TIBA-874471 format. One line per 2 residues: number of its first residue (from 0); for each residue y, x, z of N, C-alpha, C. Coordinates in steps of 0.1 Angstrom, whole numbers. Example, Ala and Ser with C-alpha at 12.3 -4.5 7.8 and 13.67 -1.06 7.14 Angstrom:
REM residues 2
0 = -57,132,78,-45,123,78,-33,132,78; -22,128,71,-11,137,71,0,129,79
***
This chain:
REM residues 324
0 = 140,-267,-305,142,-267,-293,132,-279,-283; 129,-286,-298,122,-300,-291,105,-291,-287
2 = 105,-286,-296,89,-276,-294,88,-268,-279; 100,-257,-278,104,-256,-265,105,-260,-254
4 = 111,-271,-254,110,-276,-243,95,-283,-241; 89,-290,-249,76,-296,-246,67,-281,-241
6 = 68,-272,-245,59,-259,-241,61,-257,-228; 77,-257,-222,81,-251,-208,75,-268,-199
8 = 80,-277,-205,74,-292,-197,57,-286,-193; 49,-286,-206,34,-283,-203,33,-271,-193
10 = 37,-261,-195,35,-248,-185,41,-256,-174; 52,-258,-173,51,-268,-159,39,-280,-151
12 = 41,-287,-158,30,-298,-150,15,-290,-150; 9,-276,-154,-2,-273,-151,1,-261,-138
14 = 14,-259,-135,19,-250,-124,19,-262,-112; 22,-270,-117,25,-284,-104,12,-288,-104
16 = 1,-289,-112,-12,-294,-110,-19,-288,-101; -16,-269,-104,-22,-260,-96,-19,-258,-82
18 = -5,-261,-80,1,-261,-68,-8,-277,-56; -8,-283,-66,-15,-293,-53,-25,-288,-52
20 = -34,-284,-52,-48,-277,-52,-46,-268,-41; -32,-270,-34,-43,-260,-22,-47,-268,-8
22 = -53,-260,-1,-56,-261,8,-66,-276,3; -74,-277,4,-81,-291,6,-92,-294,11
24 = -96,-302,20,-110,-303,31,-117,-313,19; -129,-303,19,-139,-308,13,-148,-315,21
26 = -152,-311,33,-163,-324,42,-150,-318,54; -162,-331,65,-157,-330,79,-171,-333,82
28 = -179,-323,93,-195,-328,96,-188,-325,111; -199,-335,121,-197,-340,134,-218,-339,139
30 = -214,-331,150,-225,-332,155,-226,-331,167; -238,-334,175,-237,-336,190,-237,-321,198
32 = -226,-321,206,-230,-309,213,-241,-303,222; -243,-311,230,-255,-309,235,-271,-307,226
34 = -271,-303,215,-278,-300,204,-278,-283,201; -266,-277,208,-262,-267,201,-264,-254,206
36 = -266,-247,207,-270,-231,215,-267,-223,210; -261,-222,190,-260,-209,188,-254,-216,171
38 = -246,-208,168,-238,-203,157,-238,-195,146; -240,-200,136,-244,-191,122,-235,-194,109
40 = -226,-184,109,-214,-193,96,-211,-179,91; -211,-183,72,-212,-171,66,-198,-179,51
42 = -190,-170,49,-184,-174,38,-178,-161,30; -178,-172,14,-171,-155,7,-157,-158,8
44 = -146,-152,9,-138,-149,7,-122,-159,15; -131,-164,25,-119,-176,30,-121,-171,47
46 = -112,-181,51,-110,-174,71,-116,-183,73; -118,-182,83,-128,-187,96,-121,-188,113
48 = -120,-200,116,-116,-203,128,-129,-208,138; -132,-203,148,-140,-211,160,-133,-212,170
50 = -134,-228,175,-128,-232,191,-139,-235,197; -139,-226,213,-152,-236,221,-144,-247,231
52 = -152,-254,233,-144,-266,243,-151,-272,244; -153,-281,231,-161,-289,224,-174,-298,233
54 = -173,-308,250,-182,-311,257,-192,-319,249; -188,-327,244,-196,-339,233,-195,-336,220
56 = -184,-332,211,-190,-329,198,-183,-322,191; -191,-315,185,-190,-307,176,-185,-305,164
58 = -180,-297,156,-177,-303,145,-174,-288,129; -175,-291,120,-171,-283,108,-161,-287,97
60 = -152,-280,93,-142,-287,87,-149,-275,76; -151,-279,63,-148,-270,52,-136,-271,42
62 = -129,-254,39,-115,-261,35,-121,-254,19; -110,-257,11,-113,-254,0,-94,-245,-10
64 = -96,-233,-9,-84,-233,-20,-89,-225,-30; -79,-219,-42,-80,-217,-52,-74,-201,-51
66 = -85,-192,-52,-85,-176,-53,-75,-170,-66; -63,-173,-63,-53,-163,-77,-56,-166,-88
68 = -60,-160,-94,-61,-156,-111,-76,-160,-116; -82,-164,-102,-97,-166,-103,-101,-181,-112
70 = -91,-189,-107,-91,-208,-109,-79,-208,-111; -88,-219,-124,-76,-227,-130,-73,-241,-133
72 = -61,-250,-134,-70,-267,-130,-77,-272,-146; -76,-261,-157,-82,-266,-166,-104,-267,-165
74 = -105,-262,-150,-117,-263,-147,-122,-273,-142; -114,-281,-140,-112,-289,-125,-111,-287,-117
76 = -107,-300,-106,-104,-299,-92,-107,-291,-87; -102,-287,-70,-113,-277,-64,-123,-280,-56
78 = -129,-292,-53,-140,-302,-52,-152,-297,-60; -148,-303,-75,-157,-303,-92,-157,-288,-88
80 = -148,-277,-88,-155,-261,-89,-164,-258,-74; -160,-261,-66,-171,-263,-52,-185,-267,-55
82 = -183,-275,-64,-201,-282,-67,-204,-276,-78; -199,-270,-88,-202,-263,-97,-210,-248,-92
84 = -200,-242,-83,-201,-229,-83,-209,-223,-71; -210,-234,-60,-212,-231,-46,-226,-238,-43
86 = -228,-233,-33,-239,-242,-26,-236,-241,-14; -234,-252,-6,-235,-255,11,-244,-255,16
88 = -246,-250,29,-261,-251,37,-253,-255,51; -256,-273,53,-244,-273,62,-252,-282,76
90 = -256,-282,90,-261,-289,98,-269,-282,106; -279,-291,119,-283,-280,131,-299,-283,126
92 = -303,-268,132,-316,-270,133,-324,-259,143; -329,-266,153,-336,-256,165,-324,-253,170
94 = -316,-257,174,-305,-258,183,-295,-247,177; -293,-245,165,-288,-236,156,-274,-243,147
96 = -262,-240,148,-255,-248,139,-252,-235,130; -251,-242,117,-251,-230,105,-243,-240,95
98 = -237,-230,91,-226,-233,80,-223,-218,70; -232,-224,57,-231,-208,45,-227,-215,36
100 = -221,-206,29,-218,-208,18,-221,-194,6; -223,-197,0,-232,-188,-14,-228,-193,-31
102 = -227,-182,-38,-225,-189,-52,-234,-192,-60; -239,-200,-65,-251,-205,-72,-262,-192,-83
104 = -270,-186,-78,-275,-185,-92,-270,-168,-90; -271,-164,-74,-267,-152,-73,-257,-146,-80
106 = -244,-157,-85,-233,-151,-92,-223,-142,-88; -223,-129,-89,-213,-117,-91,-200,-120,-94
108 = -193,-110,-93,-178,-109,-94,-163,-119,-87; -153,-120,-93,-147,-126,-87,-148,-142,-82
110 = -146,-149,-69,-151,-159,-70,-138,-168,-73; -138,-181,-76,-128,-189,-84,-121,-194,-68
112 = -129,-197,-60,-121,-205,-46,-125,-197,-33; -116,-197,-26,-120,-193,-5,-123,-207,-4
114 = -139,-198,7,-136,-211,10,-137,-205,26; -129,-222,37,-126,-219,49,-134,-229,57
116 = -136,-223,69,-139,-234,83,-131,-234,93; -130,-245,99,-128,-250,111,-135,-258,118
118 = -142,-248,126,-155,-248,135,-149,-251,151; -155,-261,159,-153,-263,169,-165,-265,178
120 = -173,-262,186,-182,-259,197,-186,-261,211; -198,-260,215,-192,-255,227,-188,-246,232
122 = -185,-244,243,-174,-235,248,-187,-219,252; -201,-224,257,-213,-217,260,-220,-215,247
124 = -221,-205,239,-230,-203,226,-228,-192,223; -239,-188,216,-239,-178,206,-234,-177,194
126 = -231,-168,186,-225,-170,173,-224,-156,163; -228,-160,156,-223,-149,144,-220,-152,130
128 = -204,-149,130,-193,-146,121,-193,-142,112; -195,-142,99,-188,-131,87,-181,-142,75
130 = -171,-133,71,-168,-134,57,-166,-123,44; -163,-128,36,-159,-113,27,-149,-108,27
132 = -137,-118,31,-124,-109,30,-116,-117,36; -112,-126,44,-101,-135,51,-107,-129,67
134 = -96,-136,72,-90,-139,90,-103,-142,92; -104,-142,110,-116,-142,119,-107,-146,130
136 = -109,-157,137,-99,-161,147,-118,-169,158; -116,-165,172,-122,-169,182,-117,-171,191
138 = -119,-181,198,-111,-190,212,-123,-195,219; -116,-192,237,-131,-197,247,-140,-198,239
140 = -144,-188,242,-163,-189,243,-164,-176,249; -177,-183,259,-186,-177,265,-202,-175,259
142 = -207,-167,255,-219,-156,255,-223,-140,245; -224,-143,239,-225,-129,226,-220,-135,212
144 = -209,-128,206,-201,-133,197,-201,-118,186; -203,-121,178,-205,-108,170,-197,-121,154
146 = -186,-108,149,-180,-116,142,-178,-103,132; -172,-105,116,-169,-93,110,-166,-96,97
148 = -154,-91,89,-148,-92,78,-146,-82,70; -149,-85,60,-146,-70,47,-132,-63,46
150 = -122,-80,52,-107,-77,50,-95,-82,56; -99,-88,63,-89,-95,68,-86,-93,86
152 = -78,-98,90,-76,-97,108,-90,-106,111; -86,-100,129,-95,-105,137,-87,-109,148
154 = -91,-120,153,-78,-123,165,-89,-132,177; -91,-119,189,-100,-129,201,-93,-134,212
156 = -98,-144,217,-88,-149,230,-97,-154,236; -92,-154,252,-103,-162,262,-118,-162,261
158 = -126,-149,257,-140,-149,255,-143,-142,267; -153,-143,269,-167,-138,281,-181,-134,276
160 = -184,-126,281,-198,-117,277,-200,-105,267; -207,-109,257,-206,-93,246,-199,-100,234
162 = -192,-93,228,-182,-95,219,-185,-80,211; -186,-86,199,-186,-70,187,-178,-78,176
164 = -162,-72,171,-160,-78,162,-153,-61,153; -157,-65,142,-154,-57,131,-152,-63,122
166 = -137,-54,113,-128,-54,100,-131,-41,93; -129,-42,80,-130,-26,72,-115,-25,63
168 = -108,-36,69,-94,-33,63,-79,-40,74; -83,-47,79,-74,-54,85,-71,-50,103
170 = -62,-58,109,-59,-57,126,-68,-66,132; -66,-59,145,-72,-63,161,-63,-74,170
172 = -67,-85,171,-57,-84,186,-70,-91,194; -69,-86,211,-77,-92,214,-64,-93,227
174 = -72,-108,232,-63,-112,247,-70,-121,258; -68,-120,270,-80,-129,279,-95,-121,276
176 = -97,-118,278,-114,-115,267,-119,-103,281; -133,-108,292,-141,-96,295,-154,-96,291
178 = -158,-87,296,-173,-85,295,-171,-73,285; -188,-70,277,-190,-61,268,-182,-59,255
180 = -171,-53,254,-163,-57,245,-160,-45,231; -166,-45,217,-163,-37,209,-157,-40,198
182 = -146,-35,193,-142,-36,183,-133,-27,173; -134,-29,161,-132,-15,156,-125,-22,140
184 = -118,-16,135,-114,-15,122,-112,0,114; -111,-2,100,-115,9,91,-98,14,91
186 = -87,-2,92,-74,10,82,-65,0,90; -63,-11,105,-52,-18,110,-50,-11,123
188 = -44,-17,134,-46,-21,143,-45,-23,150; -45,-20,160,-56,-27,174,-45,-30,184
190 = -44,-42,189,-35,-47,204,-42,-49,215; -47,-49,227,-51,-55,237,-43,-58,248
192 = -47,-70,256,-36,-77,265,-48,-83,274; -46,-82,283,-55,-87,299,-72,-84,295
194 = -76,-74,292,-91,-68,290,-98,-66,305; -108,-73,304,-119,-64,316,-133,-61,313
196 = -137,-49,321,-147,-48,311,-152,-32,306; -164,-34,299,-162,-20,288,-161,-20,278
198 = -151,-17,272,-138,-20,262,-141,-9,253; -145,-5,240,-146,6,233,-139,-4,219
200 = -128,5,217,-119,3,207,-113,10,197; -119,12,181,-117,23,171,-110,19,160
202 = -102,27,154,-94,23,143,-93,37,132; -97,38,124,-95,49,115,-79,48,109
204 = -73,42,116,-58,51,108,-49,42,112; -47,34,122,-41,30,129,-35,29,145
206 = -24,22,149,-23,24,159,-28,16,173; -31,22,186,-40,11,194,-28,6,207
208 = -29,-3,209,-16,-7,221,-27,-15,234; -22,-11,243,-30,-17,258,-25,-22,270
210 = -25,-35,268,-17,-33,283,-25,-47,294; -24,-40,302,-36,-50,316,-48,-43,311
212 = -54,-39,311,-67,-36,304,-74,-30,317; -86,-29,321,-89,-30,333,-103,-30,334
214 = -108,-14,338,-124,-15,334,-127,0,328; -140,2,317,-143,14,315,-134,10,296
216 = -125,23,293,-121,21,281,-123,31,271; -129,32,262,-129,45,254,-121,39,240
218 = -109,44,236,-101,37,229,-96,52,219; -100,54,203,-97,62,195,-95,61,184
220 = -80,64,175,-79,64,162,-79,75,156; -75,78,140,-79,86,134,-69,94,129
222 = -54,84,132,-43,86,126,-32,78,133; -33,77,144,-19,63,147,-20,69,162
224 = -6,61,170,-6,67,184,-13,53,193; -13,61,207,-21,53,216,-13,53,228
226 = -10,38,230,-2,32,242,-11,21,250; -6,27,259,-13,19,269,-6,16,285
228 = -3,4,290,5,-3,298,-4,-7,311; 0,-3,325,-8,-15,337,-25,-11,333
230 = -26,0,326,-41,3,328,-49,6,342; -60,5,342,-66,10,351,-83,8,351
232 = -90,18,353,-105,21,357,-107,36,349; -121,37,339,-120,50,335,-115,47,319
234 = -104,56,315,-100,58,307,-105,70,298; -105,69,284,-105,78,275,-100,74,265
236 = -87,80,258,-81,78,241,-79,91,241; -81,92,226,-81,104,217,-78,96,206
238 = -69,102,196,-65,103,184,-60,117,179; -64,114,167,-61,129,154,-51,129,149
240 = -40,120,148,-28,123,148,-15,120,152; -13,110,162,1,107,171,-3,111,182
242 = 9,103,189,11,103,203,0,95,217; -3,102,227,-5,96,235,4,89,250
244 = 2,74,250,12,73,260,6,66,275; 6,68,282,-3,59,287,4,57,310
246 = 9,46,310,7,39,326,-4,40,331; -11,47,340,-22,38,346,-19,36,363
248 = -20,18,366,-17,18,381,-25,17,390; -41,23,389,-49,27,395,-60,36,392
250 = -63,49,399,-73,56,393,-88,53,399; -99,49,396,-112,50,398,-119,56,393
252 = -119,62,384,-127,71,377,-121,83,368; -125,90,362,-118,104,358,-117,98,344
254 = -100,103,338,-97,101,329,-95,110,319; -89,111,306,-95,119,300,-86,111,284
256 = -79,124,279,-66,120,269,-66,131,258; -64,133,244,-70,141,234,-58,140,225
258 = -48,145,219,-47,147,205,-44,160,199; -47,158,186,-41,171,177,-28,174,174
260 = -22,165,174,-7,164,165,3,158,175; 1,153,183,13,149,189,16,150,208
262 = 22,146,214,25,147,229,19,138,234; 20,139,249,5,133,258,20,129,267
264 = 21,115,274,30,111,283,23,105,292; 22,110,305,12,97,315,22,97,326
266 = 12,85,333,26,81,350,7,74,354; 11,81,362,2,80,374,10,76,391
268 = -2,70,393,1,65,411,-5,77,420; 7,81,430,6,99,436,-8,96,441
270 = -13,104,442,-20,104,449,-33,118,449; -45,120,449,-52,137,447,-63,135,439
272 = -61,146,427,-68,149,415,-69,164,413; -77,164,401,-81,173,398,-74,176,386
274 = -65,183,386,-55,182,367,-64,196,361; -64,191,345,-66,196,333,-59,193,324
276 = -47,204,323,-39,199,313,-37,206,304; -34,208,293,-28,218,286,-22,214,272
278 = -14,225,263,-2,219,255,4,229,253; 14,227,237,22,237,238,33,237,246
280 = 32,232,258,40,230,274,35,220,280; 37,219,294,30,211,303,38,212,314
282 = 44,197,317,55,196,326,47,181,338; 47,189,351,44,178,358,52,177,368
284 = 61,164,369,70,164,383,63,163,394; 73,171,401,69,169,417,53,176,421
286 = 55,188,415,40,196,418,41,203,429; 34,197,441,34,201,455,15,198,460
288 = 19,211,467,-1,208,476,-7,214,465; -8,220,456,-14,221,444,-21,229,443
290 = -34,236,442,-40,248,442,-46,251,428; -46,260,422,-50,263,410,-39,268,398
292 = -40,270,391,-33,280,380,-18,271,374; -7,275,368,0,269,365,11,277,355
294 = 10,274,340,14,285,332,22,270,328; 27,282,313,39,270,303,28,262,294
296 = 20,263,295,10,255,285,0,248,287; -1,254,302,-17,253,313,-13,249,325
298 = -20,233,329,-17,237,344,-36,227,345; -41,236,357,-59,237,364,-56,237,376
300 = -62,231,381,-64,229,397,-65,218,404; -61,214,420,-66,205,429,-47,202,436
302 = -47,187,432,-38,185,440,-41,179,449; -32,177,464,-36,172,472,-55,171,474
304 = -58,185,478,-69,184,480,-78,182,468; -79,176,459,-89,173,445,-90,156,446
306 = -97,155,437,-98,138,435,-103,138,425; -102,126,416,-108,121,402,-98,132,391
308 = -107,133,379,-107,142,370,-96,135,362; -86,143,361,-70,137,349,-74,148,337
310 = -79,148,323,-76,159,319,-70,152,305; -59,161,301,-48,160,288,-51,171,282
312 = -54,171,264,-54,180,260,-43,181,239; -37,186,243,-30,184,225,-26,199,222
314 = -29,199,207,-32,211,198,-16,212,198; -9,202,191,5,207,189,15,200,195
316 = 14,192,208,22,191,212,26,192,226; 36,182,237,32,188,251,28,177,263
318 = 25,180,271,17,167,283,31,170,296; 30,163,292,44,153,304,36,142,311
320 = 37,146,330,27,143,337,38,132,346; 44,125,351,51,120,364,44,109,369
322 = 50,105,383,43,97,394,50,80,394; 48,70,394,48,60,401,53,61,411
***
């Protein structure tokens, strides 16, 4: 009995020691903001958060976390493990703030630690941020922002300029951004709100939702639905396996909606359009002053003398058009 109690106590002490190793700050370095024009941050398996707004002082905090079963307390504490297994490059050179972590001697295999960053930089900056498997959050920045992760989520808020965000398996949230925006994921959903500019949003298997999106929008998914609210501008939305729902408050360019296996539900302001709608069934509320052909599965022609093109096509669903 005493032996069993000893074993249980020993195991509990190990688990307790490992539990204490969560979220350890390895270092916090501060730099003069006036000397920083760009950011290059790369890590292995951890998350990254970049916040703009510091006018006098920039900083990088390196945070360590044990990586599941790949780390054990018998190997030393997290800081010791980090210094034994990784090389850290952290500093400013020729106006570039660099934060890079890599395994020593080109080691491969499971990493014993996840290394994350909390980075504060000037608002106006060009950045390149990359992680092998964690999430990335970019906030309050102006300039060219390129960020990617192999398996985590992306969050972009209050960004202005060129925005290029990619993830191989996580979701994307973009809010209060404007400029040339490209966001893509191989397996997650995309949520957009208060975006302006040229916007490309692509996902291989998730849904896309957008609210108050204004500009030139190209939204596409291979296996989810698309839902747009209070949209305006030049809009193209396509899915291979879901429905499309769009409420457009101002039509200033052609509109194009397609799906292979769902319905299309559109709400537009009253006006003059060139309609090209096709599906298993097409329904248009109060179709008056229309010149063209009207059939069960196709409506094509000019409304109120014609105007911007509105094209909606589905192979296995209905098309429904109503007015604001």
